[in-house]
C-alpha positions, 0 to 999 in steps of 0.5 A: 194417323199418317206415318209422317206425323211425329210418333208422339202424335201417332201414339198420343194424338194431339192436345185437346186445346189445339184440337178445339183451336184448329176447329174454331180456326177454320170456322173463322176462315169459313165465316171470313170467306163467306163475308168477302163473297157476300160483299164482292158479289153483292149477294142479298142472301147467303148461308151461315153456319149456326152450330156444329156438332161432332160425335167423335170416337177417341182416346183420351190420355194425360200427358205432362198434365196436358189432355190429348186425344187420339181418334179411333182407328178401325176395330178400336172399340174400347175408345171413348165417346166425345160429344162436342157442340160449337156454337157463335159467341160475340165479342162482348161475351168473349171479353166478358168471360175470358181470362184477363191477360193484361201484362203484369209488370215482369218486375213483379210477376209471380215468378219474380216475387216468389223466386225459389219458394216455389218450383215450376210445378207448384207455380203450374198448380197455383195457375190451375186455380186461377192465380197467375200474379202476386196480386191475385195470390194476395186477393186469394189469401184475404178471401179464402185464407192459406188452408183453402189455397193449399187444398185447391192447389195441393201444395204443402201448407208450409210451403204455401206460407213461405211463398205467401210471406214472400208475396207480401213483401213490400215493393217499389212500384214507382219513383217519381222525381221532385216536381210541381213545387216539391222539393222531395220525390215520392216512393210509391210502396206496394205493401200487401201486408199493410193492415187498415189504420195502421201506418208502417215506420219507415227509416232509410239512411238512419232517418225517418221516412215520411209517409205522405199518402195511403194507397190501396194496398200501399203507401206513398213515401217522401224520401230525402234525396239522400235516402233514394237508392238506400235500403230502407227499414219497413216496420209494420208492427207485431215484429213484422219488419221488411227491408227493401231498396228505395229504387223502382222495381225493387222487392223487399226481404223480410228480416229474420225475427 
């Protein structure tokens, strides 16, 4: 490699994902150039790249959980053989198979919701198994259970249970002011710990807060104007009690038994 390159790239090569992105980016440029040439020159026929096959001799190593590849130089016979085949894919196929990167509300991100319950390495371990949001973590808990998540993410069961408990705490997702003839506002409370057929008992400022509707994994409250902004006690039954401020974006905390 060139001596002008950073020492890390000279020794370790380039990240594998960056290598793939560079290949596809140059193919995209070639395709765009051919499209311009065909349109401006009004060519009835031109060529296109259908598939690209590459056989590489390279060294592969893992650095900080990233895979690096370094092409073999002259006389380096111990390099691995890597065979790559690039083919075409349409936009609908990309959207169907790609990860959904729709932004989660930062107030309820995995980092914000779990706080110091998990460290950065553990958060990345969850991301490796596809868990990037609190909603995904709660859904996976319902479908697979704590033991499966702990085994796949290689997290200690005790720490994972604490993180799951924190993720299941109630959260205020939206607050609506009194309108449309209503004399009371509405508080949308996300409650992953809500059990089917059992509504939580909610109290704020010493007065009960009515539950007026049930949503997916949550409820809608109709607090008095004097209760908005107050800390509410949410009793899910069986000793599960949480406290959350009736203000948009607030994340609740479980009360000590």
